[in-house]
VOBA-1610 file (N, C-alpha, C; in pm, whole numbers, padded with zeros to 5 digits, always signed):
BEGIN
Unk+01680+02895+01691Unk+01673+02807+01809Unk+01545+02804+01863Unk+01453+02779+01757Unk+01301+02788+01795Unk+01235+02919+01860Unk+01311+03023+01829Unk+01256+03135+01882Unk+01144+03186+01822Unk+01083+03101+01724Unk+00950+03140+01691Unk+00847+03144+01793Unk+00871+03056+01902Unk+00817+03052+02025Unk+00783+03180+02094Unk+00911+03262+02089Unk+00940+03372+02152Unk+00895+03488+02063Unk+00920+03494+01938Unk+00898+03605+01856Unk+00804+03587+01760Unk+00667+03538+01792Unk+00572+03501+01711Unk+00491+03609+01621Unk+00536+03726+01629Unk+00477+03839+01545Unk+00556+03846+01406Unk+00546+03736+01336Unk+00644+03748+01219Unk+00556+03725+01087Unk+00633+03764+00988Unk+00552+03760+00831Unk+00501+03629+00784Unk+00435+03631+00676Unk+00365+03527+00597Unk+00461+03465+00517Unk+00484+03325+00533Unk+00584+03244+00447Unk+00534+03219+00319Unk+00623+03200+00214Unk+00599+03152+00095Unk+00666+03029+00068Unk+00602+02931-00011Unk+00683+02795-00051Unk+00800+02820-00099Unk+00906+02734-00025Unk+01046+02754-00080Unk+01043+02701-00231Unk+01134+02785-00306Unk+01170+02746-00426Unk+01234+02621-00435Unk+01229+02516-00535Unk+01279+02390-00516Unk+01318+02338-00651Unk+01412+02249-00665Unk+01477+02211-00781Unk+01362+02095-00838Unk+01328+02029-00725Unk+01243+01895-00773Unk+01195+01849-00638Unk+01104+01758-00643Unk+01029+01693-00535Unk+01085+01573-00473Unk+01118+01562-00346Unk+01175+01454-00270Unk+01089+01329-00301Unk+00941+01357-00285Unk+00835+01258-00262Unk+00691+01325-00284Unk+00587+01269-00341Unk+00447+01345-00339Unk+00386+01304-00231Unk+00418+01206-00136Unk+00361+01175-00009Unk+00255+01048-00057Unk+00253+01007-00164Unk+00168+00894-00210Unk+00221+00750-00200Unk+00155+00653-00147Unk+00194+00524-00123Unk+00222+00447-00258Unk+00265+00322-00257Unk+00278+00262-00378Unk+00149+00236-00453Unk+00035+00206-00369Unk-00107+00198-00441Unk-00145+00335-00496Unk-00079+00450-00476Unk-00138+00568-00535Unk-00216+00639-00423Unk-00237+00575-00331Unk-00325+00649-00227Unk-00235+00741-00145Unk-00297+00842-00127Unk-00224+00978-00037Unk-00217+00936+00094Unk-00075+00931+00135Unk-00059+00900+00276Unk-00031+00998+00366Unk-00038+01123+00309Unk-00011+01233+00392Unk+00008+01379+00313Unk+00058+01462+00359Unk+00085+01593+00290Unk+00178+01588+00191Unk+00163+01683+00077Unk+00277+01686-00021Unk+00397+01706+00047Unk+00489+01647+00007Unk+00635+01666+00089Unk+00717+01786-00008Unk+00796+01865+00082Unk+00857+01992+00014Unk+00981+01934-00031Unk+01064+02008-00122Unk+01178+01961-00184Unk+01274+02056-00132Unk+01361+02041-00021Unk+01459+02123+00038Unk+01585+02105-00030Unk+01581+02189-00132Unk+01730+02166-00237Unk+01867+02195-00168Unk+01953+02130-00249Unk+02080+02164-00185Unk+02121+02310-00190Unk+02048+02382-00309Unk+02093+02517-00309Unk+02055+02605-00172Unk+01909+02556-00137Unk+01854+02609-00014Unk+01958+02601+00102Unk+01999+02481+00124Unk+02108+02464+00248Unk+02238+02541+00225Unk+02282+02552+00107Unk+02398+02635+00078Unk+02353+02782+00090Unk+02244+02806+00058Unk+02222+02964+00085Unk+02218+03004+00234Unk+02186+02900+00324Unk+02179+02932+00477Unk+02322+02942+00512Unk+02413+02865+00453Unk+02546+02892+00510Unk+02619+03013+00444Unk+02557+03053+00324Unk+02628+03183+00282Unk+02554+03298+00377Unk+02428+03290+00412Unk+02373+03378+00494Unk+02449+03399+00625Unk+02495+03276+00691Unk+02577+03268+00821Unk+02691+03352+00807Unk+02749+03345+00692Unk+02888+03388+00679Unk+02879+03544+00647Unk+02774+03573+00556Unk+02737+03717+00517Unk+02605+03754+00513Unk+02518+03771+00595Unk+02388+03800+00627Unk+02340+03903+00530Unk+02255+03877+00467Unk+02183+03990+00375Unk+02084+04057+00464Unk+02108+04188+00523Unk+02042+04250+00609Unk+01958+04365+00548Unk+01945+04357+00441Unk+01876+04470+00337Unk+01735+04494+00401Unk+01714+04629+00450Unk+01580+04645+00484Unk+01563+04620+00629Unk+01642+04542+00697Unk+01630+04509+00833Unk+01689+04626+00926Unk+01624+04603+01053Unk+01668+04711+01167Unk+01700+04637+01278Unk+01810+04693+01344Unk+01846+04609+01473Unk+01720+04625+01578Unk+01689+04521+01624Unk+01570+04517+01729Unk+01623+04515+01863Unk+01721+04413+01904Unk+01780+04421+02023Unk+01920+04334+02025Unk+01998+04358+02106Unk+02121+04285+02120Unk+02122+04235+02270Unk+02151+04094+02271Unk+02135+04050+02413Unk+02208+03912+02412Unk+02300+03876+02520Unk+02331+03737+02548Unk+02428+03691+02440Unk+02497+03771+02377Unk+02571+03741+02244Unk+02505+03729+02125Unk+02360+03760+02117Unk+02325+03765+01989Unk+02235+03895+01968Unk+02257+03942+01823Unk+02193+04055+01771Unk+02056+04000+01684Unk+01959+04070+01717Unk+01836+04023+01657Unk+01790+04152+01569Unk+01774+04104+01436Unk+01715+04213+01334Unk+01581+04171+01287Unk+01507+04277+01265Unk+01379+04252+01215Unk+01344+04340+01103Unk+01227+04310+01014Unk+01207+04361+00904Unk+01036+04344+00863Unk+00969+04451+00835Unk+00836+04401+00808Unk+00810+04335+00682Unk+00731+04234+00690Unk+00698+04141+00566Unk+00582+04188+00505Unk+00632+04237+00368Unk+00543+04270+00270Unk+00453+04365+00342Unk+00336+04379+00320Unk+00249+04481+00375Unk+00140+04430+00478Unk+00200+04330+00556Unk+00129+04234+00645Unk+00123+04291+00790Unk+00216+04391+00824Unk+00226+04472+00947Unk+00310+04361+01044Unk+00348+04261+00987Unk+00413+04161+01081Unk+00562+04139+01039Unk+00642+04096+01137Unk+00799+04114+01112Unk+00844+03955+01085Unk+00961+03964+01023Unk+01054+03867+00999Unk+01181+03884+01083Unk+01246+03772+01132Unk+01368+03812+01215Unk+01488+03747+01163Unk+01591+03800+01187Unk+01743+03722+01169Unk+01800+03738+01300Unk+01843+03626+01350Unk+01929+03632+01485Unk+02076+03575+01438Unk+02156+03660+01487Unk+02314+03645+01452Unk+02400+03641+01567Unk+02485+03552+01606Unk+02564+03585+01709Unk+02652+03462+01758Unk+02712+03476+01853Unk+02808+03362+01907Unk+02787+03332+02080Unk+02825+03216+02100Unk+02788+03169+02232Unk+02927+03115+02267Unk+03012+03182+02363Unk+03143+03123+02408Unk+03127+02990+02481Unk+03222+02905+02481Unk+03226+02783+02544Unk+03105+02698+02514Unk+03060+02693+02414Unk+02933+02610+02382Unk+02962+02517+02271Unk+02946+02387+02275Unk+02964+02296+02174Unk+02902+02313+02066Unk+02913+02341+01946Unk+02817+02359+01846Unk+02738+02249+01803Unk+02795+02114+01802Unk+02729+02004+01763Unk+02615+01986+01865Unk+02665+01977+02000Unk+02560+01960+02106Unk+02448+02070+02091Unk+02498+02186+02077Unk+02390+02308+02052Unk+02274+02270+01967Unk+02330+02226+01839Unk+02235+02176+01742Unk+02162+02048+01798Unk+02209+01962+01846Unk+02118+01852+01893Unk+02034+01890+02006Unk+02067+01979+02102Unk+01977+02031+02190Unk+01858+02100+02146Unk+01879+02184+02034Unk+01770+02215+01964Unk+01687+02154+01879Unk+01718+02023+01824Unk+01642+01947+01723Unk+01606+01812+01800Unk+01677+01764+01915Unk+01641+01649+01993Unk+01481+01655+02026Unk+01393+01587+01972Unk+01238+01602+02031Unk+01219+01548+02162Unk+01313+01433+02204Unk+01295+01390+02334Unk+01340+01471+02436Unk+01457+01535+02392Unk+01528+01614+02496Unk+01469+01774+02517Unk+01431+01820+02427Unk+01386+01966+02428Unk+01280+01991+02527Unk+01150+01910+02551Unk+01064+01952+02641Unk+01115+01931+02779Unk+01241+01869+02801Unk+01294+01860+02942Unk+01355+02002+02994Unk+01381+02079+02886Unk+01461+02193+02920Unk+01399+02329+02873Unk+01294+02334+02776Unk+01235+02428+02710Unk+01110+02440+02784Unk+01078+02553+02860Unk+00943+02553+02936Unk+00816+02598+02831Unk+00877+02652+02692Unk+00755+02698+02598Unk+00699+02573+02547Unk+00764+02448+02551Unk+00717+02351+02483Unk+00596+02286+02551Unk+00488+02296+02483Unk+00359+02203+02555Unk+00362+02075+02517Unk+00383+02048+02379Unk+00390+01930+02304Unk+00472+01926+02182Unk+00533+01822+02179Unk+00641+01815+02070Unk+00661+01677+02019Unk+00626+01644+01904Unk+00639+01500+01852Unk+00643+01488+01714Unk+00701+01370+01672Unk+00724+01336+01525Unk+00595+01269+01482Unk+00535+01316+01400Unk+00424+01266+01323Unk+00452+01167+01218Unk+00557+01182+01136Unk+00611+01076+01041Unk+00762+01124+01002Unk+00831+01011+00962Unk+00969+01009+00913Unk+00987+00983+00760Unk+01033+01053+00689Unk+01056+01021+00565Unk+01216+01026+00529Unk+01270+00900+00539Unk+01411+00877+00506Unk+01499+00918+00666Unk+01610+00938+00636Unk+01685+00958+00753Unk+01693+01112+00808Unk+01648+01213+00726Unk+01646+01346+00773Unk+01551+01435+00753Unk+01425+01384+00693Unk+01297+01476+00667Unk+01206+01426+00772Unk+01168+01492+00850Unk+01055+01480+00935Unk+00933+01577+00933Unk+00796+01531+00963Unk+00704+01599+00993Unk+00632+01588+01129Unk+00653+01721+01175Unk+00654+01738+01329Unk+00520+01824+01358Unk+00492+01789+01489Unk+00374+01863+01558Unk+00450+01936+01667Unk+00410+02071+01693Unk+00473+02136+01814Unk+00377+02225+01868Unk+00336+02215+01979Unk+00262+02323+02050Unk+00327+02421+02124Unk+00327+02553+02132Unk+00399+02628+02205Unk+00321+02680+02304Unk+00358+02674+02422Unk+00302+02737+02540Unk+00285+02898+02549Unk+00187+02966+02553Unk+00192+03098+02554Unk+00152+03151+02696Unk+00181+03241+02751Unk+00119+03279+02902Unk-00011+03323+02915Unk-00073+03301+03005Unk-00210+03307+03020Unk-00216+03472+03033Unk-00314+03512+02964Unk-00431+03461+02885Unk-00434+03417+02761Unk-00327+03428+02692Unk-00320+03400+02556Unk-00321+03266+02518Unk-00379+03233+02401Unk-00392+03095+02349Unk-00274+03050+02292Unk-00238+02921+02334Unk-00120+02844+02260Unk-00139+02842+02104Unk-00013+02855+02057Unk-00019+02814+01912Unk+00056+02700+01891Unk+00013+02624+01773Unk+00057+02500+01722Unk+00106+02504+01580Unk+00203+02420+01553Unk+00280+02399+01423Unk+00263+02254+01375Unk+00236+02233+01271Unk+00243+02116+01190Unk+00339+02142+01051Unk+00441+02082+01060Unk+00554+02137+00974Unk+00655+02024+00945Unk+00722+02058+00830Unk+00825+01974+00772Unk+00983+02039+00851Unk+01053+01944+00883Unk+01188+01990+00921Unk+01291+01904+00865Unk+01395+01960+00810Unk+01520+01875+00762Unk+01625+01913+00820Unk+01739+01837+00861Unk+01870+01885+00916Unk+01981+01812+00823Unk+02059+01886+00799Unk+02184+01818+00715Unk+02328+01888+00798Unk+02426+01787+00775Unk+02555+01843+00832Unk+02634+01870+00713Unk+02675+01988+00689Unk+02758+02028+00567Unk+02895+02081+00593Unk+02977+02125+00502Unk+03101+02164+00527Unk+03084+02304+00518Unk+03161+02381+00609Unk+03146+02534+00623Unk+03301+02574+00639Unk+03333+02652+00531Unk+03455+02729+00518Unk+03460+02851+00599Unk+03536+02869+00692Unk+03546+02997+00787Unk+03640+03079+00698Unk+03629+03209+00757Unk+03704+03322+00698Unk+03858+03293+00684Unk+03887+03209+00795Unk+04024+03174+00823Unk+04086+03062+00715Unk+03980+03011+00643Unk+04009+02910+00562Unk+03996+02786+00600Unk+03979+02751+00735Unk+03945+02643+00809Unk+03808+02577+00764Unk+03811+02442+00710Unk+03683+02370+00691Unk+03659+02316+00830Unk+03510+02333+00848Unk+03449+02265+00974Unk+03306+02235+00944Unk+03233+02157+01028Unk+03099+02108+01001Unk+03015+02210+01054Unk+02906+02225+00968Unk+02809+02293+01013Unk+02670+02233+01013Unk+02577+02245+01104Unk+02464+02183+01124Unk+02337+02284+01079Unk+02275+02237+00969Unk+02193+02341+00896Unk+02031+02295+00906Unk+01933+02356+00941Unk+01798+02311+00944Unk+01706+02396+00883Unk+01621+02351+00790Unk+01528+02418+00725Unk+01405+02370+00762Unk+01279+02441+00808Unk+01138+02410+00857Unk+01058+02483+00768Unk+00936+02437+00743Unk+00829+02520+00683Unk+00714+02438+00709Unk+00600+02498+00690Unk+00464+02463+00732Unk+00438+02363+00630Unk+00355+02249+00687Unk+00291+02136+00601Unk+00151+02191+00564Unk+00105+02143+00451Unk-00029+02157+00425Unk-00121+02094+00530Unk-00235+02166+00545Unk-00336+02113+00649Unk-00366+01958+00616Unk-00362+01896+00721Unk-00389+01743+00713Unk-00487+01698+00842Unk-00619+01702+00822Unk-00696+01678+00937Unk-00716+01536+01005Unk-00628+01457+00918Unk-00627+01294+00950Unk-00495+01288+01045Unk-00386+01324+00989Unk-00272+01292+01064Unk-00250+01413+01176Unk-00290+01521+01147Unk-00290+01632+01268Unk-00395+01719+01259Unk-00509+01689+01327Unk-00633+01767+01327Unk-00590+01896+01418Unk-00671+02005+01394Unk-00645+02110+01467Unk-00689+02084+01608Unk-00639+02155+01713Unk-00667+02125+01863Unk-00764+02245+01906Unk-00855+02213+01991Unk-00953+02316+02035Unk-00894+02434+02116Unk-00795+02405+02178Unk-00721+02487+02268Unk-00589+02564+02222Unk-00579+02551+02098Unk-00472+02608+02031Unk-00501+02677+01903Unk-00413+02786+01845Unk-00448+02835+01722Unk-00339+02783+01625Unk-00371+02730+01512Unk-00277+02645+01425Unk-00214+02765+01338Unk-00095+02763+01359Unk+00010+02853+01260Unk+00015+02808+01118Unk-00048+02866+01026Unk-00056+02804+00892Unk+00061+02845+00804Unk+00146+02965+00844Unk+00244+03023+00762Unk+00369+03031+00849Unk+00449+02941+00836Unk+00584+02944+00907Unk+00699+02890+00832Unk+00814+02944+00843Unk+00934+02937+00771Unk+01053+02957+00848Unk+01155+02862+00859Unk+01259+02904+00963Unk+01387+02820+00898Unk+01493+02884+00891Unk+01638+02840+00863Unk+01732+02867+00975Unk+01816+02774+01010Unk+01897+02784+01134Unk+02017+02708+01080Unk+02137+02779+01136Unk+02289+02696+01104Unk+02380+02726+01241Unk+02438+02649+01258Unk+02516+02637+01373Unk+02663+02581+01344Unk+02777+02628+01383Unk+02906+02587+01351Unk+02974+02634+01463Unk+03129+02619+01449Unk+03230+02634+01555Unk+03259+02803+01534Unk+03261+02886+01641Unk+03314+03009+01609Unk+03461+03022+01594Unk+03500+03147+01565Unk+03640+03172+01504Unk+03747+03099+01611Unk+03724+03110+01752Unk+03808+03047+01852Unk+03812+02917+01836Unk+03723+02846+01802Unk+03697+02700+01795Unk+03641+02629+01915Unk+03616+02715+02013Unk+03583+02673+02128Unk+03425+02714+02182Unk+03349+02781+02091Unk+03223+02837+02117Unk+03144+02789+01977Unk+03021+02835+01987Unk+02925+02808+01882Unk+02897+02951+01793Unk+02881+02950+01665Unk+02837+03049+01575Unk+02681+03015+01547Unk+02604+03138+01552Unk+02451+03096+01515Unk+02411+03184+01421Unk+02306+03138+01348Unk+02244+03223+01260Unk+02107+03141+01257Unk+01999+03239+01228Unk+01855+03187+01219Unk+01772+03307+01133Unk+01697+03260+01074Unk+01613+03350+00992Unk+01468+03288+01002Unk+01360+03342+01070Unk+01245+03302+01091Unk+01112+03412+01071Unk+01010+03343+01039Unk+00897+03435+01044Unk+00778+03353+01035Unk+00665+03383+01089Unk+00539+03314+01110Unk+00437+03418+01131Unk+00310+03352+01090Unk+00197+03450+01125Unk+00113+03363+01230Unk+00114+03418+01348Unk+00041+03354+01469Unk-00090+03379+01474Unk-00149+03465+01400Unk-00300+03489+01405Unk-00322+03554+01533Unk-00439+03611+01549Unk-00478+03698+01659Unk-00389+03807+01693Unk-00386+03851+01796Unk-00308+03972+01841Unk-00194+03943+01946Unk-00080+03981+01929Unk+00013+03963+02027Unk+00066+04084+02106Unk+00019+04088+02230Unk+00027+04235+02294Unk+00182+04278+02293Unk+00195+04421+02290Unk+00310+04502+02295Unk+00400+04453+02426Unk+00327+04435+02522Unk+00393+04408+02646Unk+00483+04269+02648Unk+00419+04178+02582Unk+00461+04023+02546Unk+00608+04044+02466Unk+00597+04118+02369Unk+00714+04142+02277Unk+00813+04207+02351Unk+00789+04314+02424Unk+00881+04381+02505Unk+00946+04305+02607Unk+00877+04220+02669Unk+00931+04128+02764Unk+01033+04034+02705Unk+01006+03965+02598Unk+01093+03869+02540Unk+01227+03963+02504Unk+01203+04095+02464Unk+01318+04156+02372Unk+01398+04193+02505Unk+01356+04236+02613Unk+01435+04260+02731Unk+01479+04156+02827Unk+01405+04061+02816Unk+01486+03956+02911Unk+01428+03802+02871Unk+01348+03797+02791Unk+01313+03652+02737Unk+01413+03593+02673Unk+01473+03650+02593Unk+01592+03594+02508Unk+01706+03545+02597Unk+01747+03620+02678Unk+01845+03618+02789Unk+01811+03493+02867Unk+01689+03485+02905Unk+01659+03354+02988Unk+01652+03234+02893Unk+01615+03248+02769Unk+01593+03133+02690Unk+01746+03079+02657Unk+01826+03168+02628Unk+01968+03136+02592Unk+02041+03069+02732Unk+02014+03123+02852Unk+02063+03047+02975Unk+02008+02907+02975Unk+01883+02894+02933Unk+01832+02746+02928Unk+01910+02657+02824Unk+01908+02732+02716Unk+02010+02652+02597Unk+02142+02613+02670Unk+02222+02699+02721Unk+02350+02684+02761Unk+02356+02561+02863Unk+02255+02570+02945Unk+02253+02473+03075Unk+02216+02329+03006Unk+02121+02317+02878Unk+02084+02226+02828Unk+02193+02144+02746Unk+02289+02209+02709Unk+02387+02180+02615Unk+02502+02100+02733Unk+02523+02180+02826Unk+02603+02122+02949Unk+02556+01981+02997Unk+02410+01962+02998Unk+02373+01859+03053Unk+02336+01735+02968Unk+02361+01763+02816Unk+02315+01669+02731Unk+02403+01564+02697Unk+02354+01451+02701Unk+02422+01314+02685Unk+02384+01250+02551Unk+02493+01227+02460Unk+02469+01171+02339Unk+02394+01011+02361
//
């Protein structure tokens, strides 16, 4: 749910393994029109669905539970930074609208106070986007910004009850540096290592949302312990309150 803005002390990402390349970013004349595009494979999306149903928590520890969500964390390699898995349900929340609220670039700045700037840099087809997102950090910390690819697909999820239902799956990862399309800002630290997967579907009751997210990034610099403790104790609850209100107010 974009909690990388809340939990930015996460590990270094690696390029996602892919079966093939969707495009190389070059125009018809062979000129490079942007960064190399990722190939978000069918297998990658299917793996996110499997993780939502049976998450692999090997090596993870429970970090906190709040607002219907359990947050697990694990040290990433020898970096001293954490990756996180967020798992839970939200009663009486429409899952389709919840996905839209989190991915609608025009709507998100209206409800998410951590958004300083969020915009589409370029679209590739109907589902792959190159985005710029600057996350507002509390004073005196420096904002962080992200230049990244995002792809969202609607897939069929088979619940344990056997019922087939739609699931909205999003995969995001850092784009290579591109000083032309997205130069670094003087008042923000560019996050160069970021990877996030997210899935949302209906819960077992059919009247709420079931959520899964795996996220890690390297925010550079030092994030104070007091800030992490604040988000663990109250920041996530406050953020989810904002999500619920945003879902209630969302108009298609």
